[in-house]
C-alpha positions, 0 to 999 in steps of 0.5 A, spaced: 133 707 281 136 706 274 136 700 269 139 698 262 134 696 257 135 694 250 131 696 244 133 691 238 131 694 230 132 691 224 137 694 219 136 695 212 144 696 209 145 697 202 150 692 199 156 697 200 154 698 207 153 690 208 161 690 206 163 695 211 159 692 216 162 685 215 169 689 215 168 692 222 166 685 225 172 682 222 176 688 225 173 686 232 174 679 231 181 679 229 183 684 235 180 679 240 183 673 237 190 677 236 190 678 244 187 672 246 193 669 242 198 674 245 196 672 252 196 664 251 203 665 249 205 670 254 202 665 259 206 659 256 213 663 256 212 667 264 206 665 267 203 672 266 197 675 262 196 682 259 190 686 261 186 692 258 190 697 259 196 694 256 192 691 250 189 698 249 196 701 250 199 696 244 193 697 240 196 703 236 202 699 234 198 693 232 194 698 227 201 700 224 202 693 223 196 691 220 193 698 217 186 695 215 184 696 222 184 703 221 178 703 217 175 701 223 172 705 229 178 705 234 173 706 240 169 699 238 176 695 238 177 698 244 170 696 247 173 689 244 179 689 249 174 691 254 170 684 252 176 680 252 179 683 259 172 682 262 172 675 260 179 673 263 177 676 269 171 672 269 175 666 268 179 668 274 174 668 278 171 662 276 165 665 273 166 662 266 170 658 262 177 660 259 175 665 253 175 662 246 177 664 239 172 668 235 169 664 229 167 668 222 160 669 221 158 666 228 155 672 232 158 677 229 157 684 232 161 690 234 159 696 239 160 703 238 160 707 245 159 714 242 159 718 236 153 714 233 146 718 232 140 716 232 134 719 227 127 717 226 129 712 220 137 712 220 142 710 224 149 714 224 154 709 224 161 711 225 166 709 219 160 707 215 155 712 215 147 712 215 144 706 215 136 706 214 132 701 220 125 699 222 123 703 228 117 699 230 117 703 237 119 709 241 126 709 244 125 711 252 131 713 256 138 716 255 142 712 249 148 709 252 151 705 246 149 701 240 151 694 237 150 692 231 150 685 229 149 679 224 144 673 224 142 669 219 145 674 214 140 679 216 143 685 220 141 688 227 142 694 231 141 694 239 140 701 242 142 700 250 139 705 254 139 707 261 132 708 264 130 711 271 124 707 275 120 708 281 122 704 286 116 701 289 116 703 297 117 696 301 111 694 305 112 690 311 105 688 313 102 681 314 097 679 308 090 679 309 088 673 314 085 668 309 079 663 311 083 656 312 075 653 313 075 651 306 
């Protein structure tokens, strides 16, 4: 059986890298809010929504319209669109409320699904470069993605892994008879 497990470590970015991390978070937030607003407007006009495939197809046009988005890792932007798509689908299933706009500096984060590299003291983040981090324990399992986040002015990286675990055999034996004479 396989499970997902995340390891969280503190990043130690330089001042220039902090600026790049903030910009990457801002691009994610901009894309999320742009397509959320676009969906709200489209629903008012013709009662339909735009889901992941249409948003991802339109993303290159948005990058041409707003060139600063090209400075962000494109797969991170696509992951943001998947997150918005999941938020809409959860709303329609009745599992969550309608998606809301993302706010600056509140839970700033972005995910890199690939093209990152993890070494002993540095993590290579696409479009940002090698960032030092404090590794406090061994990472086990197959690394699936990394998520960089900010909390209280400090930066962290969460490394998502997939690990195999042994499934315990199911037993259908009765528990030992207890002494109920007490």
